[in-house]
C-alpha positions, 0 to 999 in steps of 0.5 A, spaced: 841 153 602 845 146 601 853 148 601 857 146 594 862 140 594 869 141 592 871 135 587 877 138 584 884 136 587 886 143 585 881 146 590 883 142 596 891 144 594 889 151 594 885 151 601 891 147 604 896 152 601 892 158 605 895 155 611 889 156 615 887 150 619 885 148 626 885 141 629 881 138 634 880 131 637 875 129 632 876 133 626 881 137 622 878 143 619 882 148 613 879 154 611 881 159 605 877 165 601 873 162 595 877 164 589 874 170 584 869 167 580 867 162 585 859 161 586 857 165 592 855 161 598 859 155 602 863 150 599 866 144 603 870 138 601 872 132 605 878 127 606 880 121 610 887 118 609 889 111 610 891 113 617 884 113 619 883 106 618 881 101 613 876 102 608 870 101 612 872 106 618 874 111 613 867 111 609 864 111 616 868 117 618 867 121 611 859 119 612 859 123 619 863 128 616 858 129 610 852 129 615 856 135 619 858 139 613 851 139 610 847 140 617 851 144 621 857 147 617 852 152 614 849 154 621 856 156 624 861 158 618 861 164 614 859 164 606 865 166 601 870 161 604 872 154 602 872 149 608 876 142 608 874 137 613 879 132 614 877 125 618 882 123 624 882 117 627 877 118 632 872 121 627 869 114 626 868 113 634 867 120 637 860 121 639 856 126 634 855 131 639 862 132 640 864 132 633 859 138 632 863 141 638 869 140 635 866 143 628 864 150 632 871 150 636 875 150 629 871 155 625 871 160 631 878 159 632 880 160 625 876 166 625 871 164 619 865 164 623 858 166 621 857 173 624 852 173 630 845 176 629 839 178 633 838 181 640 842 180 646 849 182 643 850 188 647 
Protein backbone atom coordinates (compact mmCIF):
# COMPACT_ATOMS: atom_id res chain seq x y z
CA UNK A 1 0.00 0.00 0.00
CA UNK A 2 1.39 3.38 -1.02
CA UNK A 3 1.79 5.90 1.83
CA UNK A 4 -0.33 9.04 1.82
CA UNK A 5 1.23 12.50 1.49
CA UNK A 6 0.89 15.25 4.08
CA UNK A 7 0.00 18.47 2.29
CA UNK A 8 -1.42 20.85 4.90
CA UNK A 9 0.92 23.15 6.82
CA UNK A 10 -0.92 22.28 10.04
CA UNK A 11 0.11 18.63 9.69
CA UNK A 12 3.78 19.61 9.31
CA UNK A 13 3.55 21.89 12.36
CA UNK A 14 1.84 19.16 14.43
CA UNK A 15 4.60 16.66 13.62
CA UNK A 16 7.29 19.24 14.45
CA UNK A 17 5.58 20.13 17.74
CA UNK A 18 5.64 16.48 18.83
CA UNK A 19 9.39 16.89 19.32
CA UNK A 20 10.40 13.43 18.07
CA UNK A 21 13.22 13.92 15.60
CA UNK A 22 16.51 12.36 14.64
CA UNK A 23 19.17 13.83 12.40
CA UNK A 24 21.56 11.81 10.26
CA UNK A 25 24.10 13.13 7.76
CA UNK A 26 21.66 12.91 4.85
CA UNK A 27 18.22 13.42 6.35
CA UNK A 28 16.32 14.70 9.36
CA UNK A 29 13.27 12.60 10.30
CA UNK A 30 10.40 13.82 12.48
CA UNK A 31 7.61 11.53 13.67
CA UNK A 32 4.32 11.94 15.50
CA UNK A 33 1.30 9.72 16.10
CA UNK A 34 -1.41 10.25 13.52
CA UNK A 35 -4.32 12.35 14.80
CA UNK A 36 -7.62 10.69 15.68
CA UNK A 37 -9.80 10.28 12.62
CA UNK A 38 -6.85 10.22 10.22
CA UNK A 39 -6.90 7.53 7.52
CA UNK A 40 -5.19 4.32 8.60
CA UNK A 41 -1.75 3.65 7.27
CA UNK A 42 1.44 5.57 6.75
CA UNK A 43 1.57 9.31 5.99
CA UNK A 44 4.65 11.32 5.10
CA UNK A 45 5.68 14.84 4.16
CA UNK A 46 8.84 16.21 2.55
CA UNK A 47 10.45 19.60 2.88
CA UNK A 48 13.69 21.27 1.81
CA UNK A 49 14.61 24.78 2.90
CA UNK A 50 16.80 27.23 1.01
CA UNK A 51 19.70 26.20 3.26
CA UNK A 52 19.89 23.00 1.18
CA UNK A 53 20.88 24.93 -1.94
CA UNK A 54 19.44 26.54 -5.05
CA UNK A 55 16.15 25.43 -6.64
CA UNK A 56 17.77 22.71 -8.74
CA UNK A 57 19.50 21.20 -5.69
CA UNK A 58 16.36 21.43 -3.54
CA UNK A 59 14.26 19.73 -6.21
CA UNK A 60 16.80 16.94 -6.61
CA UNK A 61 16.87 16.43 -2.83
CA UNK A 62 13.06 16.33 -2.70
CA UNK A 63 12.89 13.79 -5.56
CA UNK A 64 15.35 11.56 -3.73
CA UNK A 65 13.41 11.86 -0.45
CA UNK A 66 10.15 11.11 -2.28
CA UNK A 67 11.66 7.92 -3.74
CA UNK A 68 12.92 7.01 -0.29
CA UNK A 69 9.50 7.60 1.29
CA UNK A 70 7.53 5.67 -1.31
CA UNK A 71 9.89 2.70 -1.71
CA UNK A 72 11.57 2.25 1.68
CA UNK A 73 9.56 4.00 4.41
CA UNK A 74 6.70 1.44 4.30
CA UNK A 75 9.23 -1.35 4.85
CA UNK A 76 10.70 0.07 8.06
CA UNK A 77 8.20 2.54 9.56
CA UNK A 78 5.24 1.68 11.76
CA UNK A 79 1.77 2.57 10.48
CA UNK A 80 -0.27 4.99 12.55
CA UNK A 81 2.47 7.62 12.55
CA UNK A 82 3.07 10.69 10.42
CA UNK A 83 6.63 11.23 9.21
CA UNK A 84 8.28 14.37 7.88
CA UNK A 85 11.52 13.93 5.95
CA UNK A 86 13.62 17.09 5.88
CA UNK A 87 16.42 17.47 3.35
CA UNK A 88 19.90 18.45 4.47
CA UNK A 89 22.76 19.84 2.39
CA UNK A 90 24.15 16.33 1.80
CA UNK A 91 20.81 14.85 0.65
CA UNK A 92 21.24 15.74 -3.03
CA UNK A 93 24.76 14.31 -3.34
CA UNK A 94 24.79 11.47 -0.78
CA UNK A 95 24.72 7.93 -2.25
CA UNK A 96 21.18 6.54 -2.23
CA UNK A 97 22.25 3.45 -0.26
CA UNK A 98 23.56 5.77 2.46
CA UNK A 99 20.20 7.61 2.50
CA UNK A 100 18.45 4.27 3.01
CA UNK A 101 20.78 3.53 5.93
CA UNK A 102 20.10 7.02 7.33
CA UNK A 103 16.34 6.43 7.15
CA UNK A 104 16.63 3.03 8.83
CA UNK A 105 18.80 4.45 11.61
CA UNK A 106 16.51 7.42 12.24
CA UNK A 107 13.32 5.36 12.34
CA UNK A 108 14.82 2.82 14.74
CA UNK A 109 16.26 5.56 17.00
CA UNK A 110 12.86 7.26 17.15
CA UNK A 111 11.35 3.94 18.24
CA UNK A 112 8.72 4.11 15.49
CA UNK A 113 10.06 1.17 13.49
CA UNK A 114 7.82 -1.53 12.11
CA UNK A 115 7.82 -4.53 14.49
CA UNK A 116 9.94 -7.43 13.30
CA UNK A 117 7.97 -10.51 12.31
CA UNK A 118 8.85 -14.00 11.25
CA UNK A 119 11.24 -16.71 12.36
CA UNK A 120 14.69 -16.09 13.71
CA UNK A 121 13.79 -13.66 16.47
CA UNK A 122 14.65 -15.96 19.29
